[in-house]
N, C-alpha and C positions, 0 to 999 in steps of 0.2 A: 762374740769375737773369737776367731780361731787363730791360734799361733802355731806355725810349723817351724820347729827349731831343732828337729832331729839331726840335720847335718852339723849344726853348731855344737850340739852336745857331744857328738862323736868326735868332732875336731878338738873340742876342749879336753876330753879325756885322753885322746891320743897325744896332744902336744904336751900336756902336763906330765903324763906318764913317761914319755920319752925324755923330757927335760930332767925329771927326777933321776932317771937311771943314767943319763949320759952327762948331765951338767954342762951341756954344750950351749954356747951363747946363741947359736943359730936357732935352736929350739926355744930358747928364752924369748927371742924375737917373735916366734910363733905364739908363745903364750901371751905376749903383749898384744899381738894382733887379735887373738881370741877375746881378750878383755875389751878391746875397742868394739868388737862385734856385739858383745853383751851390753856394753854401754849404749850402742846405737839402737839395739832392740828395746832397751829400757826407755830411751828418749822417744822412740817411735810410739810405744804404748802410751806414754804420757801425752803425746801430741795428737793422736787420733781423735780424742773427744773434742778437740778444737776445730774439727772439720764439720761444717754444717752443709747439708745438701737438701734441696727441695726439688721435687719432681712435679711437673705440670704436663697434663695430656691435653693437646690442642682440640681434639675431638673425642667425645665419648659416645657418639652415634656415627657409625660408619657403615658403608656398604661393603660387601665382599670385595677384596682386592683394592679398596680405596686406601690411599695413603694418609697417614696422620703423623704427628711429631710428638716425641717425648723431649721436653726441655728440662735440662738440669741446671739449677743455679747453685754454684759451689762457692762457699765463703770459708776462708781459712785465716785464723787469728794466731796461729802458732809461730814460734821464733825460728824454726828450722825450715830448710828447703826440703820438700818432699816430692817424690815421684811415685805416682800410683796409677793403677788401671781400674777403670770404671766398667762394671758389668751392668747394663741398664735395666735388665729384667731377669728375675729368677723363674719366670713363666716362659713356656714355649711361644715365641713371637717371631714373625718373619721380618727381619731387618733388611734395610737397603744400604748398600755401600759399606757399612761397618756395624758390627754388633758389640764391639768393645772399643774403648779409647784410652790411650795412655796420656796422662797429663802431668805437668810439673807445676807445683805450687810453691810460690815464694812467700816469705813472711807477710802476713796481713794483706793477702791478695784475694781475688775472686775470679771465677771462671764461669762461662756459659757453654754448655754442650747441647747439641741437637742431634737426635737420632730419628730417622724416618722408619716407620713400621707399617705393617698392614696384617690382615688376617685372611686366610684362604677359605674359611668356612663361616657360616652364620652361627649365631648363638650369643649367649652372655659370657663374655670373657673377663676373667679376673687377672689383672696385671699385678703380680705380687711384687715384693720388694726388690731392691737392687743391692749391689755389694761393691766395695772397693778392696783392692788388694795392693799392699805395699811389700815389695820384695827387696831384700838386701842386694846391694851391688855385687857382692861376692857370692850370692846364692846360698848363704848360710842360714837364712831364716826368711819367713814371709808371714805377714799378718793380714787376715781377711776379716772385714767387718760387714755385717748385713744390716740393712736399714729396712725395718718391717713396716711397709706401707702397702695399701691395696687401692687400686683404681679399677672401677667397673666400666667396661666398654661393651655396648650392645652393637653387634654386627648384623646389619639388616641383610635379608636375602637379596639375591640378584633379581633384577627385573628386566624385561625387554619392552621397548615402546610398542604398544599395540593400540588398536581401535576396536572397541567392542560396542556394536550397535544392534544387539540382538534382544535387548530387554523389551517387554511389552510396555508401551507408552500410554498409560491410562490415568495417570495421576493429574489432577487439575491444578497444575502449578507451572510457572514458566520454566522452560528447559530446552528440549530439542524439538525440531520440526517433527510434526506428527501427522499421519494420514487421517487421524480422527479429529474432528472439529470440536476440540474441547476448550481451548483457550487461545484467543487471538493475540499475537505478539506485535505490538506497535513498532518494534524495532526491526522487524523482518518484513520489508515491503516486497510483495509478490508481483504487483502490477496495478493496472487501472481498469475499471469497468464502468458501464453506464449507471447513472444514478437511478435508484429504484426505491426511494423512500427512506434511505438510510439517514442517521443523524447528521446534522449540519457539519459537525467537526470532522467527519470522514470525507468531506468533499475536498478534492484537490483543486484549489481555486486557480492556480497558475495554469495547470493543464486544461481546465474547463474554459478559461479565457482564450487559450491558444487554439483549441479545437472547436469552440463555439457551442459547446454542450456541456451539461453537468457530468463530471466524472468523479468517481469516488475511489479512494485508496483501498486496495485489497491486500490484506496481510496474510502471512502464513500462520497456521495454527500450530501451537506448540504444546508439549506435555512432558511430564517427567516420569520415568520408570522407577519402581522400587525393586531392589534386588536383595535377595537373601542368598548368601553363599554358605554352603554346607561342605566343609572339607573333612573327609574321613582319611586319617593317616594310618589306620589299623588294618591288619589282615582280617578278613571275614571270620567271625567266631565259629560259625557252623559249617564251614567249608574246609575240607582237607586239601591243602594246596602243596604240601611237601616242603622240604627244607630249602630248596632253591628259591622259593617265593619269599623267604625271609630276607635273602640278599636282594631280591628284586624290590621288596617293600622299602628297604632303606634307600635304594636308588630312586624309587618312585617318590619317596618323601621329599627329597631335595628338589626333584623336578616339578612336582605339583605345587610346592610352596612358591617356587619361582613363577609358575603359571598364575596362581591366585594373587600373588603380590603384584604382578603386572596388571591383572584385571582390576584389582581394587584401586590401584593408583589411577588408572585411566578413568574409571567410573567416578571416583570422588573428586578428581580434578574437574569433572564436568558437573559437579554438585548433585550427583545422583545419590539418593539415600541408600546406603549399603549396610546390611547387618551380617557380620561374619561369625560363623560358629565353627569351631575346630574340635574334632573328635579324635583324641589320642590317648595318651596316658591319663589325661584329665579332660574335662569339657571346658573349653574356653569360649567366651563370647565377647563381641565388641560392637558397639553401635556409634562410636565416636565419628564425627564428621571429618576429622583430619586423618589422612591416610598414613601419617607417620605413626599414629597409635596402632594401626593395624600392622605395620611393619615391625614395631616393637614386639607385638604378640607373635607374629610369624617368625621372628628371629629365634624364639626360644621354644616353640612347640615341638613335641616329639610324639611319634606314634609307638605302637608296641605290637609284637607278634602274638601276644596272648592277652587280648583286651579283657578287662574285668566286666565291662558293660557291653550290652548288645547295641550295635549301631542302629538297628531298626527301632529299638525301644527309645533311643535318644531322639530320633527323627520324629517319632510320634508325639513327643512332648513339645515340639517347636510350634509356636503360634504363627499361622499363616494368614495373609490378607488376600482378598480377591484380586487386588491390583499387583500382587507380587510376581516377580520373575524369580524362580528358584534355580540355582546352579548347584549341582551336586558333583563332587569330585571323589573318585574312589579308585582302588587298585583292581577290584574285581566285582563282577555283578552276575547274578544268576536269575533264573525264572522265579525263584522263591521271593525275590524282592519286587517282582512286577506288581502284585496287588498293592504294595506300599506306594510304589510310584504313581499308580492310578489314583490312590487315595489322596496323595499330595496334590496331584494335578486337579482334582475336583475342588480343591480349596484355593487354587492360585490361577493366574492368567497363563503362565507358561512354565514348563519344567524342562530343563536341559541337564543331561547327565553326561559327564566325561569320564570314561573308564580308561585309565592310563597304566597299563601293566608293564610297559617297557621304557618309559621315559619319552623324551622329546628331542628333536634335533635342534641344535643351536642355529639361529638364523644366519650366523656368519659362516656356516659351512654348507657345502653343496649337498643336494639330495644323494642318497645312496640306496643300494638295494638291501632290503631287509630279509633275513632268513628266519626271523622269529615269528611263530604262528600263535595266534590267540587260542585259548582253550575252546573246546567244542561247545561247552555249555554257554560260553559268552557269545560265540558266533550264532548259535541258535537263537539266543535272546535278541541279538541285533537284527536278525531277519524278522522276528515277530513284531518288534516295536516299529518297524518301518511303516506299518499300517496305522500307527497312532500319531505320526508326525503331523497329519492334517489337524489333529486336535491338540497340537502344541505339547506333545510328549516326545522329546527328542533325546535319543541315546547315541552317543558317538564313542566308538572304540578307537582309541588313538594309537596310531602306528609310530614306531620309534623314529621314522624318517620324516615326520611331520613337525613343522614349527608351530609355535603358539598361535600365530596369526592364521596359518593354514587350517588349524583345528577350528578356530572361530569362524572362518569363512565357510567351513563345511556345514555350518548350522543355518537353516533357513530363517 
């Protein structure tokens, strides 16, 4: 509890000193006024412990810019009437409409206050305590009390609605329509054809009676892809990119997290098995079926300009399956990584690499002319790997004026 009483002390010294020297009744009245202020301060200090405040956060999982509420339940059992100001958070938070509120408490009363807030960046946010301030009507003193509580809020990264249909569909499980005749889905009727010795339960009896010949139901074949996403948030360890790339990497980090979050949500909502590996300050992995768990991970991951571990060595430890589609996201790529890409492709069905040096365009904005050029070593690599696309090794250099969906559509 902090008590600011300097003006009251100065006024006390001044009024008492002047009254002693002058013996004037006017200054005696001033002395009595000072005494009432000291009495008011004493009663205020005795009354503050009778103020009980509880804070409730309506949402502890938010998206960037999503609004939530702080609800304050105030109960007061003191005998005096108090006016105070509530500061709802000692942490930097973006409030809407109001960031403080002045309230008046009557004896044995209660109040409920609601503050609307949001965060503009992803991450784990700690909402620290709050405070109340009681000021004297004549501004001679003020008392501030802090309430030490902490609430944790996870702010999910932004995502954009996308459709990703680029994974290899080779898993023998119900899922999406597949050109490969792996598994027939009885819920997806394709049409009718003449009977040719199929089981009796496949005959469409009503259509056969109508057309006077045996017809059987023909269904679409479905399959399910398996996707491994490898997200590299670091600058390459063995490539000298200069100081400007450190700023680009931080911008890339936010853009690529949004890209991956959008893709993970789309895939998992279609029940596609996805394994996410993030390479940054640490190595994070997640195989949970719920995309919310991935978003919790993506909310807190951070990359570094000076990685302790080599990304190539991390990729070599990942276990791949022949039915996997591997998606690799990075800020830069050179020919030195080409043997590693070919080695990964030899173990999986399809490999797609997205190189994102300058970020992405928001889908709500119009296309613009970009004057940023990719490094020559990256351009040389992009030319060479074009020959490998027929073998499902696809590398895409992403321009800053492309949206997430446009990048996906560029992949065969």
